[in-house]
C-alpha positions as CSV (number, residue, x, y, z in Angstrom):
1,X,91.1,85.5,64.6
2,X,89.3,88.8,63.9
3,X,87.8,88.9,60.4
4,X,88.8,91.7,58.1
5,X,86.3,94.5,57.4
6,X,87.1,94.6,53.6
7,X,88.0,91.9,51.1
8,X,90.3,91.7,48.0
9,X,88.7,93.4,45.0
10,X,86.5,95.6,47.1
11,X,86.3,99.4,46.3
12,X,87.0,101.7,49.3
13,X,87.2,105.4,49.8
14,X,90.4,106.7,51.5
15,X,89.8,109.4,54.2
16,X,93.1,111.3,54.8
17,X,94.1,112.7,58.1
18,X,96.2,115.9,58.6
19,X,99.6,114.2,58.1
20,X,98.4,112.4,54.9
21,X,98.7,115.3,52.4
22,X,101.0,113.2,50.2
23,X,98.4,110.5,49.8
24,X,95.6,111.5,47.3
25,X,92.1,111.0,48.6
26,X,89.7,109.0,46.5
27,X,88.8,105.5,45.5
28,X,91.1,102.5,46.0
29,X,90.8,98.8,45.3
30,X,91.8,96.3,48.0
31,X,94.6,94.1,46.6
32,X,95.7,92.4,49.8
33,X,94.6,92.0,53.4
34,X,97.8,92.4,55.4
35,X,98.5,90.2,58.4
36,X,97.3,91.8,61.6
37,X,100.4,93.0,63.5
38,X,99.0,95.9,65.5
39,X,95.8,97.3,66.8
40,X,94.5,98.4,63.4
41,X,94.4,96.1,60.4
42,X,96.1,97.4,57.2
43,X,95.3,96.8,53.5
44,X,97.4,97.0,50.4
45,X,95.4,99.1,48.0
46,X,95.7,100.4,44.4
47,X,94.6,104.0,43.6
48,X,92.1,104.4,40.7
49,X,93.5,107.9,40.2
50,X,97.3,107.2,39.8
51,X,97.6,103.4,39.9
52,X,100.0,103.6,42.8
53,X,99.8,100.9,45.5
54,X,99.9,101.8,49.1
55,X,99.4,100.2,52.5
56,X,96.6,102.0,54.4
57,X,95.0,101.5,57.8
58,X,91.4,100.2,58.1
59,X,90.3,103.1,60.2
60,X,90.9,105.5,57.2
61,X,88.9,103.4,54.7
62,X,85.2,103.4,54.0
63,X,83.2,101.1,51.7
64,X,82.8,102.9,48.3
65,X,79.9,100.8,47.0
66,X,77.3,102.3,49.2
67,X,76.5,98.9,50.7
68,X,76.9,98.3,54.5
69,X,80.3,96.7,55.2
70,X,80.8,93.5,57.2
């Protein structure tokens, strides 16, 4: 089993792609590590800006603490 890059409670920065204009960029808190069912792991996150929860792919998240991630 491949370990997750981020953990519950960790702050991450969302980096939107071209088709993600409806998702605000910014800081999110990991609320759940989703089961791996594809190539890229996904996370349930809560926005610090609007409080909305979303499921986002690991490849579009960066550690927001400034510390190196796992």
